[in-house]
DSSP file (Angstrom, degrees, kcal/mol; ACC not computed):
  #  RESIDUE AA STRUCTURE BP1 BP2  ACC     N-H-->O    O-->H-N    N-H-->O    O-->H-N    TCO  KAPPA ALPHA  PHI   PSI    X-CA   Y-CA   Z-CA
    1    1 A M              0   0    0      0, 0.0     2,-0.2     0, 0.0    98,-0.1   0.000 360.0 360.0 360.0 149.2  -12.0  -11.4  -17.8
    2    2 A T        -     0   0    0      2,-0.1    82,-0.0     1,-0.1    97,-0.0  -0.543 360.0-126.7 -92.6 157.6  -11.8   -9.3  -20.9
    3    3 A D  S    S+     0   0    0     -2,-0.2    81,-3.1    81,-0.1     2,-0.3   0.697  95.2  37.9 -77.6 -20.9   -9.3   -9.7  -23.8
    4    4 A R  E    S-A   83   0A   0     79,-0.3     2,-0.4    80,-0.1    79,-0.2  -0.956  70.7-150.6-130.5 150.1   -8.1   -6.1  -23.5
    5    5 A V  E     -A   82   0A   0     77,-2.2    77,-2.0    -2,-0.3     2,-0.3  -0.960  27.9-111.1-124.3 139.7   -7.6   -3.9  -20.6
    6    6 A C  E     +A   81   0A   0     -2,-0.4    75,-0.2    75,-0.2    92,-0.1  -0.522  41.3 168.6 -69.3 127.8   -7.9    0.1  -20.6
    7    7 A V  E     -     0   0A   0     73,-2.9    18,-2.7     1,-0.4    19,-0.5   0.395  55.3 -27.7-125.2  -8.3   -4.3    1.4  -20.1
    8    8 A G  E     -AB  80  24A   0     72,-1.2    72,-3.7    16,-0.3    -1,-0.4  -0.980  51.8-121.1 171.0-176.9   -4.8    5.2  -20.9
    9    9 A A  E     -AB  79  23A   0     14,-2.4    14,-3.0    -2,-0.3     2,-0.6  -0.954  21.8-118.7-145.8 157.3   -6.6    8.0  -22.6
   10   10 A I  E     - B   0  22A   0     68,-2.3    67,-3.3    -2,-0.3    68,-0.3  -0.903  19.6-173.0-100.2 117.8   -5.9   10.7  -25.0
   11   11 A S  E     -     0   0A   0     10,-2.4     2,-0.3    -2,-0.6    11,-0.1   0.330  57.3 -73.8 -93.0   4.7   -6.6   14.2  -23.5
   12   12 A G  E     - B   0  21A   0      9,-0.6     9,-3.5    60,-0.1    -1,-0.3  -0.810  68.2 -36.5 133.8-174.4   -6.1   16.1  -26.7
   13   13 A A  E     - B   0  20A   0     -2,-0.3     2,-0.5     7,-0.3     7,-0.3  -0.473  41.2-151.9 -83.5 155.1   -3.4   17.3  -29.2
   14   14 A F  E   > - B   0  19A   0      5,-2.8     5,-0.5    -2,-0.1     3,-0.3  -0.960  64.6 -26.5-131.3 112.0    0.1   18.5  -28.1
   15   15 A G  T   5S-     0   0    0     -2,-0.5     3,-0.1     1,-0.2    -2,-0.0  -0.348  87.1 -73.5  78.1-163.0    1.6   21.0  -30.4
   16   16 A V  T   5S+     0   0    0      1,-0.1    53,-0.8    -3,-0.1    -1,-0.2   0.356 110.2  77.4-117.1  -4.8    0.8   21.3  -34.1
   17   17 A R  T   5S-     0   0    0     -3,-0.3    -1,-0.1    51,-0.2    -2,-0.1   0.075 113.7 -88.4-102.2  23.3    2.6   18.3  -35.5
   18   18 A G  T   5S+     0   0    0      1,-0.3    45,-0.4    -3,-0.1    50,-0.3   0.537  77.5 142.6  88.1   5.1    0.2   15.5  -34.7
   19   19 A E  E   < -B   14   0A   0     -5,-0.5    -5,-2.8    48,-0.1     2,-0.3  -0.506  39.1-141.7 -70.1 147.3    1.5   14.6  -31.1
   20   20 A V  E     -BC  13  61A   0     41,-3.0    41,-2.3    -7,-0.3     2,-0.7  -0.790  13.2-122.1-105.7 153.9   -1.2   13.6  -28.5
   21   21 A R  E     -BC  12  60A   0     -9,-3.5   -10,-2.4    -2,-0.3    -9,-0.6  -0.879  40.0-160.8 -88.0 118.9   -1.3   14.5  -24.8
   22   22 A L  E     -BC  10  59A   0     37,-3.3    37,-2.5    -2,-0.7     2,-0.5  -0.902  18.4-161.0-112.0 131.1   -1.5   11.1  -23.2
   23   23 A K  E     -B    9   0A   0    -14,-3.0   -14,-2.4    -2,-0.4     2,-0.3  -0.944  17.5-152.4-107.0 122.4   -2.7   10.1  -19.7
   24   24 A S  E     -B    8   0A   0     -2,-0.5   -16,-0.3   -16,-0.2     6,-0.1  -0.738  15.0-166.9 -97.8 140.7   -1.4    6.6  -18.7
   25   25 A F        +     0   0    0    -18,-2.7   -17,-0.2    -2,-0.3     2,-0.1   0.253  52.7 114.7-100.8  14.6   -3.3    4.5  -16.2
   26   26 A C  S    S-     0   0    0    -19,-0.5    -2,-0.1     3,-0.2     6,-0.1  -0.482  76.2-121.2 -86.1 157.6   -0.4    2.0  -15.6
   27   27 A A  S    S+     0   0    0      1,-0.3    -1,-0.1    -2,-0.1     3,-0.1   0.938 118.7  39.2 -50.2 -54.2    1.4    1.5  -12.3
   28   28 A D  S >  S-     0   0    0      1,-0.2     3,-2.2    -3,-0.0     4,-0.4  -0.873  88.0-158.8 -97.7  96.0    4.6    2.4  -14.3
   29   29 A P  G >  S+     0   0    0      0, 0.0     3,-1.1     0, 0.0    -3,-0.2   0.815  87.3  53.3 -57.9 -30.3    3.2    5.3  -16.5
   30   30 A E  G >  S+     0   0    0      1,-0.2     3,-1.1     2,-0.1     4,-0.3   0.633  90.2  78.0 -76.2  -9.8    5.8    5.0  -19.1
   31   31 A A  G X>  +     0   0    0     -3,-2.2     3,-1.3     1,-0.2     4,-0.7   0.687  69.5  87.7 -70.7 -18.5    5.2    1.3  -19.5
   32   32 A I  G X4 S+     0   0    0     -3,-1.1     3,-1.0    -4,-0.4    -1,-0.2   0.855  81.4  58.6 -49.9 -35.3    2.2    2.1  -21.6
   33   33 A A  G X4 S+     0   0    0     -3,-1.1     3,-1.4     1,-0.3    -1,-0.3   0.849  97.8  60.9 -67.4 -32.8    4.4    2.3  -24.6
   34   34 A D  G <4 S+     0   0    0     -3,-1.3    -1,-0.3    -4,-0.3    -2,-0.2   0.713  97.8  60.4 -62.5 -21.2    5.5   -1.4  -24.0
   35   35 A Y  G << S+     0   0    0     -3,-1.0    48,-0.4    -4,-0.7    -1,-0.2   0.364  90.1 161.2 -89.2  -2.7    1.9   -2.5  -24.4
   36   36 A A    <   +     0   0    0     -3,-1.4     2,-0.2    -4,-0.2    12,-0.1  -0.331  41.3  70.0 -71.7 155.2    1.5   -1.3  -28.0
   37   37 A P  S    S-     0   0    0      0, 0.0    46,-0.5     0, 0.0     2,-0.3   0.383  75.6-163.2 -80.6 149.9   -0.2   -1.6  -30.3
   38   38 A L  E     -ED  47  82A   0      9,-2.3     9,-2.5    -2,-0.2     2,-0.3  -0.764   1.8-151.5-103.4 149.6   -3.0    0.1  -28.4
   39   39 A Y  E     -ED  46  81A   0     42,-3.0    42,-2.7    -2,-0.3     7,-0.2  -0.801  16.7-112.1-124.8 155.7   -6.6   -0.1  -29.5
   40   40 A T    >   -     0   0    0      5,-1.9     3,-1.5    -2,-0.3    40,-0.1  -0.424  47.0 -98.4 -80.3 167.7   -9.8    2.0  -29.3
   41   41 A E  T 3  S+     0   0    0     38,-0.3    -1,-0.1     1,-0.3    39,-0.1   0.828 126.5  43.3 -66.2 -34.8  -12.5    0.6  -27.1
   42   42 A D  T 3  S-     0   0    0      3,-0.0    -1,-0.3     1,-0.0    -2,-0.0   0.442 108.9-125.9 -85.9  -3.3  -14.5   -0.9  -30.0
   43   43 A G  S <  S+     0   0    0     -3,-1.5    -2,-0.1     2,-0.1     3,-0.0   0.687  73.8 124.4  62.4  23.8  -11.2   -2.2  -31.6
   44   44 A S  S    S+     0   0    0      1,-0.1     2,-0.4     0, 0.0    -1,-0.1   0.750  73.4  32.8 -81.0 -26.4  -11.8   -0.5  -34.9
   45   45 A R        -     0   0    0      2,-0.0    -5,-1.9    -5,-0.0     2,-0.3  -0.940  64.9-169.5-131.7 152.2   -8.4    1.4  -34.8
   46   46 A S  E     -E   39   0A   0     -2,-0.4     2,-0.3    -7,-0.2    -7,-0.2  -0.982   7.9-160.4-141.4 154.2   -5.0    0.4  -33.4
   47   47 A F  E     -E   38   0A   0     -9,-2.5    -9,-2.3    -2,-0.3     2,-0.2  -0.984  17.9-134.5-135.5 136.1   -2.0    2.6  -32.9
   48   48 A G        -     0   0    0     -2,-0.3    16,-1.7   -11,-0.2     2,-0.4  -0.580  34.6-147.5 -76.0 160.1    1.8    2.2  -32.4
   49   49 A L  E     +F   63   0A   0    -16,-0.2     2,-0.4    14,-0.2    14,-0.2  -0.998  24.9 177.6-139.6 136.6    3.0    4.5  -29.6
   50   50 A Q  E     -F   62   0A   0     12,-2.4    12,-3.2    -2,-0.4     2,-0.4  -0.981  24.1-142.3-132.2 121.1    6.2    6.4  -29.0
   51   51 A I  E     -F   61   0A   0     -2,-0.4    10,-0.3    10,-0.2     3,-0.1  -0.695  17.5-175.7 -80.4 133.5    6.4    8.7  -25.9
   52   52 A T  E     -     0   0A   0      8,-3.0     2,-0.3    -2,-0.4     9,-0.2   0.729  58.7 -25.3-100.7 -27.2    8.3   11.8  -26.8
   53   53 A R  E     -F   60   0A   0      7,-1.5     7,-3.0     2,-0.0    -1,-0.4  -0.940  63.0 -94.0-177.1 157.4    8.5   13.5  -23.5
   54   54 A A  E     +F   59   0A   0     -2,-0.3     2,-0.3     5,-0.2     5,-0.3  -0.590  43.3 173.3 -77.9 140.7    6.8   14.0  -20.1
   55   55 A V  E >   -F   58   0A   0      3,-2.2     3,-1.7    -2,-0.3    -2,-0.0  -0.894  47.7 -56.6-139.4 171.3    4.4   17.0  -19.8
   56   56 A K  T 3  S-     0   0    0     -2,-0.3     3,-0.1     1,-0.3    -1,-0.0  -0.233 123.1  -0.3 -54.2 130.7    2.1   18.1  -17.1
   57   57 A E  T 3  S-     0   0    0      1,-0.1     2,-0.4   -34,-0.0    -1,-0.3   0.787 136.2 -16.9  61.0  32.7   -0.3   15.3  -16.1
   58   58 A G  E <  S- F   0  55A   0     -3,-1.7    -3,-2.2   -35,-0.1     2,-0.3  -0.995  86.8 -51.6 148.3-144.3    1.0   12.8  -18.6
   59   59 A F  E     -CF  22  54A   0    -37,-2.5   -37,-3.3    -2,-0.4     2,-0.5  -0.929  26.9-125.7-135.1 158.8    3.0   12.5  -21.7
   60   60 A A  E     +CF  21  53A   0     -7,-3.0    -8,-3.0    -2,-0.3    -7,-1.5  -0.924  45.1 173.8 -90.7 126.1    3.5   13.9  -25.2
   61   61 A A  E     -CF  20  51A   0    -41,-2.3   -41,-3.0    -2,-0.5     2,-0.5  -0.956  32.3-133.3-138.3 155.5    3.4   10.9  -27.6
   62   62 A R  E     - F   0  50A   0    -12,-3.2   -12,-2.4    -2,-0.3     2,-0.5  -0.905  22.6-161.1-102.7 136.3    3.4   10.1  -31.3
   63   63 A M  E >   - F   0  49A   0     -2,-0.5     3,-2.0   -45,-0.4   -14,-0.2  -0.973  28.0-102.5-122.9 137.2    0.9    7.6  -32.5
   64   64 A S  T 3  S+     0   0    0    -16,-1.7     3,-0.1    -2,-0.5   -18,-0.1  -0.206 106.0  18.1 -58.3 138.0    1.1    5.8  -35.8
   65   65 A G  T 3  S+     0   0    0      1,-0.2     2,-0.7   -18,-0.1    -1,-0.3   0.346  98.5 103.6  88.9  -8.5   -1.2    7.2  -38.4
   66   66 A I    <   +     0   0    0     -3,-2.0    -3,-0.4     1,-0.1    -1,-0.2  -0.921  30.8 152.2-113.5 112.6   -1.8   10.6  -36.7
   67   67 A D        +     0   0    0     -2,-0.7     2,-0.3    -3,-0.1   -48,-0.1   0.424  51.0  58.0-121.1  -0.2    0.2   13.3  -38.4
   68   68 A S  S  > S-     0   0    0    -50,-0.3     4,-2.0     1,-0.1     3,-0.3  -0.918  76.8-117.8-133.6 160.7   -1.7   16.6  -37.8
   69   69 A K  H  > S+     0   0    0    -53,-0.8     4,-3.3    -2,-0.3     5,-0.2   0.890 117.3  50.6 -51.3 -49.2   -3.1   18.7  -35.0
   70   70 A E  H  > S+     0   0    0      2,-0.2     4,-1.5     1,-0.2    -1,-0.2   0.802 106.6  52.8 -72.5 -31.7   -6.6   18.1  -36.2
   71   71 A E  H  > S+     0   0    0     -3,-0.3     4,-0.5     2,-0.2    -1,-0.2   0.863 114.2  45.4 -66.1 -42.9   -6.1   14.3  -36.4
   72   72 A A  H >< S+     0   0    0     -4,-2.0     3,-1.1     1,-0.2    -2,-0.2   0.917 108.6  53.8 -67.8 -43.4   -5.0   14.5  -32.8
   73   73 A D  H >< S+     0   0    0     -4,-3.3     3,-1.5     1,-0.2    -2,-0.2   0.844 101.4  61.5 -56.8 -35.1   -7.7   16.7  -31.6
   74   74 A A  H 3< S+     0   0    0     -4,-1.5    -1,-0.2     1,-0.3    -2,-0.2   0.694  99.3  56.8 -64.4 -19.9  -10.2   14.2  -33.1
   75   75 A L  T X< S+     0   0    0     -3,-1.1     3,-2.5    -4,-0.5   -65,-0.3   0.439  74.5 134.6 -93.3   2.7   -9.0   11.6  -30.7
   76   76 A K  T <  S+     0   0    0     -3,-1.5   -65,-0.2     1,-0.3     3,-0.1  -0.300  76.1  14.6 -59.3 126.3   -9.6   13.6  -27.6
   77   77 A G  T 3  S+     0   0    0    -67,-3.3     2,-0.4     1,-0.3    -1,-0.3   0.405  89.3 141.7  88.3   1.4  -11.3   11.5  -25.0
   78   78 A V    <   -     0   0    0     -3,-2.5   -68,-2.3   -68,-0.3     2,-0.4  -0.627  45.4-140.1 -73.4 124.8  -10.5    8.2  -26.7
   79   79 A R  E     -A    9   0A   0     -2,-0.4     2,-0.4   -70,-0.2   -38,-0.3  -0.719  12.8-141.5 -85.5 138.0   -9.6    5.5  -24.2
   80   80 A L  E     -A    8   0A   0    -72,-3.7   -73,-2.9    -2,-0.4   -72,-1.2  -0.810  14.9-166.0-109.9 135.8   -6.7    3.2  -25.2
   81   81 A Y  E     -AD   6  39A   0    -42,-2.7   -42,-3.0    -2,-0.4     2,-0.3  -0.909   4.6-154.1-124.0 150.0   -6.8   -0.5  -24.5
   82   82 A A  E     -AD   5  38A   0    -77,-2.0   -77,-2.2    -2,-0.4   -44,-0.1  -0.891  34.5 -95.1-121.3 146.7   -3.9   -3.1  -24.7
   83   83 A D  E >   -A    4   0A   0    -46,-0.5     3,-1.3   -48,-0.4     4,-0.4  -0.400  33.6-130.5 -57.7 133.2   -4.1   -6.9  -25.3
   84   84 A R  G >  S+     0   0    0    -81,-3.1     3,-2.3     1,-0.2    -1,-0.1   0.917 105.6  63.7 -58.6 -43.5   -4.2   -8.6  -21.8
   85   85 A D  G 3  S+     0   0    0    -82,-0.3    -1,-0.2     1,-0.3     4,-0.1   0.765  98.6  55.2 -50.0 -29.2   -1.5  -11.0  -22.9
   86   86 A R  G <  S+     0   0    0     -3,-1.3    -1,-0.3   -51,-0.1    -2,-0.2   0.544  92.3  90.7 -85.8  -4.5    1.0   -8.0  -23.2
   87   87 A L  S <  S-     0   0    0     -3,-2.3    -3,-0.0    -4,-0.4     0, 0.0  -0.647  86.8-102.2 -89.4 149.3    0.4   -6.9  -19.7
   88   88 A P        -     0   0    0      0, 0.0     2,-0.1     0, 0.0    -1,-0.1  -0.276  38.6-105.9 -66.9 152.3    2.6   -8.1  -16.8
   89   89 A S        -     0   0    0     -4,-0.1    -4,-0.0     1,-0.1     0, 0.0  -0.456  37.5-132.3 -75.3 154.1    1.2  -10.8  -14.5
   90   90 A L        -     0   0    0     -2,-0.1    -1,-0.1     4,-0.1     6,-0.0  -0.772  16.4-102.5-109.8 148.8    0.1   -9.6  -11.0
   91   91 A P    >   -     0   0    0      0, 0.0     3,-2.3     0, 0.0    -1,-0.1  -0.241  44.8 -99.6 -62.0 164.5    0.7  -10.9   -7.5
   92   92 A D  T 3  S+     0   0    0      1,-0.3    -2,-0.0     3,-0.0     0, 0.0   0.783 122.5  50.4 -56.7 -34.6   -2.0  -12.8   -5.9
   93   93 A D  T 3  S+     0   0    0      2,-0.0     2,-0.3     0, 0.0    -1,-0.3   0.273 101.4  75.0 -92.1   8.8   -3.2   -9.7   -3.9
   94   94 A E    <   -     0   0    0     -3,-2.3     2,-0.3     2,-0.0    -4,-0.1  -0.886  57.5-178.7-122.7 153.4   -3.4   -7.3   -6.9
   95   95 A F        -     0   0    0     -2,-0.3     2,-0.3     4,-0.0    -3,-0.0  -0.994  32.3-108.9-150.1 154.1   -6.0   -7.2   -9.7
   96   96 A Y    >>  -     0   0    0     -2,-0.3     3,-1.5     1,-0.1     4,-1.1  -0.678  29.6-127.9 -82.9 140.0   -6.7   -5.3  -12.7
   97   97 A H  H >> S+     0   0    0     -2,-0.3     4,-1.8     1,-0.3     3,-0.6   0.879 109.9  63.4 -60.3 -34.4   -9.8   -3.0  -12.3
   98   98 A A  H 34 S+     0   0    0      1,-0.3    -1,-0.3     2,-0.2   -94,-0.0   0.809 101.1  52.3 -57.5 -29.9  -11.2   -4.6  -15.5
   99   99 A D  H <4 S+     0   0    0     -3,-1.5    -1,-0.3     1,-0.2    -2,-0.2   0.815 107.7  50.4 -75.1 -33.2  -11.3   -7.9  -13.6
  100  100 A L  H X< S+     0   0    0     -4,-1.1     3,-2.3    -3,-0.6    16,-0.3   0.850  87.9  92.6 -74.0 -35.8  -13.2   -6.5  -10.7
  101  101 A I  T 3< S+     0   0    0     -4,-1.8    16,-0.2     1,-0.2     3,-0.1  -0.423  91.5  23.6 -67.8 133.1  -16.0   -4.8  -12.6
  102  102 A G  T 3  S+     0   0    0     14,-2.5    -1,-0.2     1,-0.3     2,-0.1   0.313  89.0 135.9 100.3  -9.6  -19.0   -7.0  -13.0
  103  103 A L    <   -     0   0    0     -3,-2.3    13,-2.5     1,-0.1    -1,-0.3  -0.413  57.8-114.4 -70.7 151.0  -18.2   -9.3   -9.9
  104  104 A T  E     -Gh 115 157B   0     52,-2.5    54,-2.5    11,-0.2     2,-0.6  -0.657  25.4-141.0 -77.0 135.6  -21.0  -10.2   -7.6
  105  105 A V  E     +Gh 114 158B   0      9,-3.4     8,-3.6    -2,-0.3     9,-1.3  -0.915  25.5 173.8-101.7 113.3  -20.7   -8.8   -4.2
  106  106 A V  E     -Gh 112 159B   0     52,-2.5    54,-3.2    -2,-0.6     6,-0.2  -0.843  27.5-123.7-119.7 154.5  -21.7  -11.0   -1.2
  107  107 A D    >   -     0   0    0      4,-2.3     3,-1.7    -2,-0.3    54,-0.2  -0.254  44.9 -91.0 -82.1 179.8  -21.5  -10.6    2.5
  108  108 A P  T 3  S+     0   0    0      0, 0.0    -1,-0.1     0, 0.0    53,-0.1   0.739 129.0  55.1 -64.2 -18.0  -19.7  -13.3    4.7
  109  109 A G  T 3  S-     0   0    0      2,-0.1     3,-0.1     0, 0.0    -3,-0.0   0.536 121.9-107.2 -88.9 -10.8  -23.1  -15.0    5.0
  110  110 A G    <   +     0   0    0     -3,-1.7     2,-0.2     1,-0.3    -5,-0.0   0.362  69.2 146.0  99.8  -2.0  -23.5  -15.3    1.4
  111  111 A K        -     0   0    0      1,-0.1    -4,-2.3    -5,-0.1     2,-0.5  -0.460  54.6-114.8 -64.1 131.5  -26.3  -12.6    0.9
  112  112 A V  E     +G  106   0B   0     -6,-0.2    -6,-0.3    -2,-0.2     3,-0.1  -0.652  34.1 179.1 -75.2 129.7  -25.9  -10.8   -2.3
  113  113 A L  E     -     0   0B   0     -8,-3.6     2,-0.3    -2,-0.5    -7,-0.2   0.775  51.2 -80.0 -95.2 -40.9  -25.1   -7.2   -1.8
  114  114 A G  E     -G  105   0B   0     -9,-1.3    -9,-3.4    18,-0.2     2,-0.3  -0.964  48.1 -67.5 168.8-155.9  -24.8   -6.0   -5.4
  115  115 A T  E     -GI 104 131B   0     16,-2.0    16,-1.8    -2,-0.3     2,-0.6  -0.970  42.5-111.0-131.3 141.5  -22.5   -5.9   -8.4
  116  116 A V  E     + I   0 130B   0    -13,-2.5   -14,-2.5    -2,-0.3    14,-0.2  -0.631  36.5 174.6 -73.0 124.3  -19.2   -4.0   -8.8
  117  117 A R  E     -     0   0B   0     12,-3.2     2,-0.3    -2,-0.6    -1,-0.2   0.753  59.9 -10.9 -97.6 -30.3  -20.0   -1.3  -11.4
  118  118 A A  E     - I   0 129B   0     11,-0.9    11,-3.1   -18,-0.1     2,-0.5  -0.978  54.4-130.4-163.0 163.1  -16.7    0.6  -11.4
  119  119 A V  E     - I   0 128B   0     -2,-0.3     2,-0.4     9,-0.2     9,-0.2  -0.992  26.7-168.3-121.1 122.2  -13.3    1.1   -9.5
  120  120 A H  E     - I   0 127B   0      7,-3.0     7,-3.0    -2,-0.5     2,-0.5  -0.903  11.8-168.8-115.5 145.6  -12.3    4.6   -8.6
  121  121 A D  E     + I   0 126B   0     -2,-0.4     5,-0.2     5,-0.2    -2,-0.0  -0.948  12.4 170.0-132.2 109.9   -9.0    5.8   -7.3
  122  122 A H        -     0   0    0      3,-0.7    -1,-0.1    -2,-0.5     4,-0.1   0.192  69.3 -86.1-104.5  11.7   -8.9    9.3   -6.0
  123  123 A G  S    S+     0   0    0      2,-0.1     3,-0.1     0, 0.0    -2,-0.0   0.106 118.8  75.8 111.6 -23.8   -5.4    9.0   -4.5
  124  124 A A  S    S-     0   0    0      1,-0.4     2,-0.1     3,-0.0    -3,-0.0   0.286 112.6 -62.1-104.8  13.0   -6.2    7.5   -1.1
  125  125 A G        -     0   0    0      2,-0.0    -3,-0.7    17,-0.0    -1,-0.4  -0.371  69.0 -58.7 122.4 157.6   -6.9    4.0   -2.3
  126  126 A D  E     -I  121   0B   0     17,-0.3    17,-2.9    -5,-0.2     2,-0.4  -0.417  41.9-158.5 -76.5 147.9   -9.3    2.3   -4.5
  127  127 A L  E     -IJ 120 142B   0     -7,-3.0    -7,-3.0    15,-0.2     2,-0.5  -0.947  12.0-138.4-119.7 139.3  -13.1    2.5   -3.9
  128  128 A L  E     -IJ 119 141B   0     13,-3.5    13,-2.2    -2,-0.4     2,-0.6  -0.883  11.9-144.6 -96.1 130.0  -15.6   -0.2   -5.4
  129  129 A E  E     -IJ 118 140B   0    -11,-3.1   -12,-3.2    -2,-0.5   -11,-0.9  -0.837  25.8-171.6 -91.7 122.3  -18.8    1.3   -6.8
  130  130 A I  E     -IJ 116 139B   0      9,-2.8     9,-3.5    -2,-0.6     2,-0.4  -0.979  14.8-179.8-127.5 134.3  -21.6   -1.2   -6.0
  131  131 A H  E     +I  115   0B   0    -16,-1.8   -16,-2.0    -2,-0.4     7,-0.1  -0.997  22.8 129.5-127.4 135.9  -25.1   -1.3   -7.1
  132  132 A G    >   -     0   0    0     -2,-0.4     3,-1.7   -18,-0.3   -18,-0.2  -0.914  53.1 -31.5-164.1-167.3  -27.7   -3.9   -6.2
  133  133 A P  T 3  S+     0   0    0      0, 0.0     3,-0.1     0, 0.0    -1,-0.0  -0.268 120.7  14.4 -59.7 139.0  -31.0   -5.0   -4.9
  134  134 A G  T 3  S+     0   0    0      1,-0.2     2,-0.5     2,-0.0   -20,-0.0   0.334  96.9 119.8  83.2 -10.0  -32.5   -2.6   -2.3
  135  135 A L    <   -     0   0    0     -3,-1.7    -1,-0.2     1,-0.1     3,-0.1  -0.788  43.9-169.9 -91.9 124.5  -30.1    0.1   -3.1
  136  136 A T  S    S+     0   0    0     -2,-0.5     2,-0.3    -3,-0.1    -1,-0.1   0.543  80.9  10.8 -88.7  -4.0  -31.5    3.5   -4.3
  137  137 A S  S    S-     0   0    0     -7,-0.1    -5,-0.2    -5,-0.1     2,-0.1  -0.911  97.7 -80.4-154.4 167.4  -28.0    4.8   -5.2
  138  138 A T        -     0   0    0     -2,-0.3     2,-0.4    -7,-0.1    -7,-0.2  -0.361  38.0-135.2 -76.1 156.4  -24.6    3.1   -5.5
  139  139 A V  E     -J  130   0B   0     -9,-3.5    -9,-2.8    -2,-0.1     2,-0.5  -0.879   6.9-141.0-110.8 141.7  -22.4    2.4   -2.5
  140  140 A L  E     -J  129   0B   0     -2,-0.4   -11,-0.2   -11,-0.2   -13,-0.0  -0.931  21.4-173.8-102.4 128.1  -18.7    3.1   -2.4
  141  141 A L  E     -J  128   0B   0    -13,-2.2   -13,-3.5    -2,-0.5     2,-0.2  -0.966  27.8-115.3-121.4 132.8  -16.7    0.5   -0.6
  142  142 A P  E     -J  127   0B   0      0, 0.0     2,-1.6     0, 0.0   -15,-0.2  -0.503  21.7-134.2 -66.4 135.1  -13.0    0.7    0.3
  143  143 A F        +     0   0    0    -17,-2.9   -17,-0.3    -2,-0.2     2,-0.3  -0.590  59.1 131.7 -91.4  74.8  -11.1   -1.9   -1.6
  144  144 A T  S  > S-     0   0    0     -2,-1.6     4,-3.6   -19,-0.1   -19,-0.0  -0.822  73.6-109.4-125.9 161.2   -9.1   -2.9    1.4
  145  145 A D  T  4 S+     0   0    0     -2,-0.3    -1,-0.1     1,-0.2    -2,-0.0   0.861 119.6  53.9 -60.7 -28.8   -8.2   -6.3    3.0
  146  146 A A  T  4 S+     0   0    0      1,-0.1    -1,-0.2     2,-0.1    -3,-0.1   0.951 119.0  30.4 -61.4 -49.0  -10.6   -5.4    5.9
  147  147 A C  T  4 S+     0   0    0      1,-0.3    14,-3.4    -5,-0.1    -2,-0.2   0.770 133.5  31.9 -85.1 -31.3  -13.7   -4.6    3.8
  148  148 A V     <  +     0   0    0     -4,-3.6    -1,-0.3    12,-0.2    12,-0.2  -0.765  66.7 162.1-130.0  83.9  -12.9   -7.0    0.9
  149  149 A P        +     0   0    0      0, 0.0     2,-0.4     0, 0.0    11,-0.1   0.635  66.6  40.8 -81.2 -11.0  -11.1  -10.0    2.5
  150  150 A T  E     +K  159   0B   0      9,-1.1     9,-2.3     2,-0.0     2,-0.4  -0.989  54.3 179.7-143.9 128.1  -11.8  -12.4   -0.4
  151  151 A V  E     -K  158   0B   0     -2,-0.4     2,-0.7     7,-0.2     7,-0.2  -0.977   5.9-176.8-128.5 119.9  -11.7  -11.9   -4.2
  152  152 A D  E >>> +K  157   0B   0      5,-2.6     5,-2.0    -2,-0.4     4,-1.1  -0.774   6.2 174.9-115.6  83.8  -12.6  -15.1   -6.3
  153  153 A L  G >45S+     0   0    0     -2,-0.7     3,-0.9     1,-0.2    -1,-0.2   0.917  81.0  55.8 -61.0 -41.0  -12.2  -14.1  -10.0
  154  154 A A  G 345S+     0   0    0      1,-0.3    -1,-0.2     2,-0.1    -2,-0.0   0.781 112.3  41.1 -64.8 -27.4  -12.9  -17.7  -11.1
  155  155 A A  G <45S-     0   0    0     -3,-0.8    -1,-0.3     2,-0.2    -2,-0.2   0.478 110.9-124.0 -94.0  -7.3  -16.4  -17.8   -9.2
  156  156 A G  T <<5S+     0   0    0     -4,-1.1   -52,-2.5    -3,-0.9     2,-0.3   0.864  74.5  99.5  70.6  32.7  -17.0  -14.2  -10.4
  157  157 A R  E   < -hK 104 152B   0     -5,-2.0    -5,-2.6   -54,-0.2     2,-0.4  -0.964  54.4-154.3-147.6 165.4  -17.5  -12.8   -6.8
  158  158 A L  E     -hK 105 151B   0    -54,-2.5   -52,-2.5    -2,-0.3     2,-0.6  -0.982  21.9-129.3-135.7 148.2  -15.9  -11.0   -4.0
  159  159 A I  E     -hK 106 150B   0     -9,-2.3    -9,-1.1    -2,-0.4     2,-0.4  -0.883  26.9-164.8 -99.3 122.7  -16.8  -11.3   -0.3
  160  160 A A        -     0   0    0    -54,-3.2   -12,-0.2    -2,-0.6   -13,-0.1  -0.877  20.2-172.9-111.3 140.5  -17.3   -7.9    1.4
  161  161 A D        -     0   0    0    -14,-3.4   -13,-0.1    -2,-0.4     3,-0.1  -0.739  26.9-169.1-128.3  83.8  -17.4   -7.2    5.0
  162  162 A P        -     0   0    0      0, 0.0     3,-0.1     0, 0.0   -21,-0.1  -0.250  30.3 -94.1 -73.9 155.6  -18.5   -3.6    4.9
  163  163 A P    >   -     0   0    0      0, 0.0     3,-1.6     0, 0.0     4,-0.3  -0.345  60.4 -82.7 -56.5 152.5  -18.4   -1.3    7.9
  164  164 A E  T 3  S+     0   0    0      1,-0.2    -3,-0.0     2,-0.1     0, 0.0  -0.353 117.1  27.0 -67.0 141.6  -21.9   -1.2    9.7
  165  165 A G  T 3  S+     0   0    0      2,-0.4    -1,-0.2    -3,-0.1     0, 0.0   0.326  88.2 103.3  93.9  -7.2  -24.2    1.2    8.0
  166  166 A V  S <  S+     0   0    0     -3,-1.6    -2,-0.1     1,-0.1   -26,-0.1   0.913  86.4  37.5 -75.5 -43.1  -22.7    1.1    4.5
  167  167 A F              0   0    0     -4,-0.3    -2,-0.4   -28,-0.1    -1,-0.1  -0.811 360.0 360.0-100.3 139.8  -25.4   -1.1    3.2
  168  168 A P              0   0    0      0, 0.0    -1,-0.1     0, 0.0   -34,-0.0   0.509 360.0 360.0 -72.6 360.0  -29.1   -0.8    4.2
């Protein structure tokens, strides 16, 4: 597990007074402000955050130390991370994406199928992007109870029972 979890991203400036356009990755999008201070990926900068209003595809927000449109524009594309201990605990059957990335994927017989490279959510449910031995490209596996019956974070693995034909 990592000490910080990605909770949002800046998609550019909003207006001319230093506000940013913010996209939240939180289950409750407005809760992103509760997890401040937020950090850049490398941890070199931190920001206080105040959401000023909802806008199309996110929020307009004020970030500490950002006072001009130019400063806000310079942050476009920056992903924001919160300390894990500021995030809420999850039920046993829910996981932060950051915890799934890097897990070894094995089949029910124990054969290694690969490693989780990323978790994608396109609106119809999460997909695990898996790459591993014998794969010429990544495989997308639905993150459902049927396809992934067991996630063992302590052991660093998940057991996958993929539909036939997904893995060679």
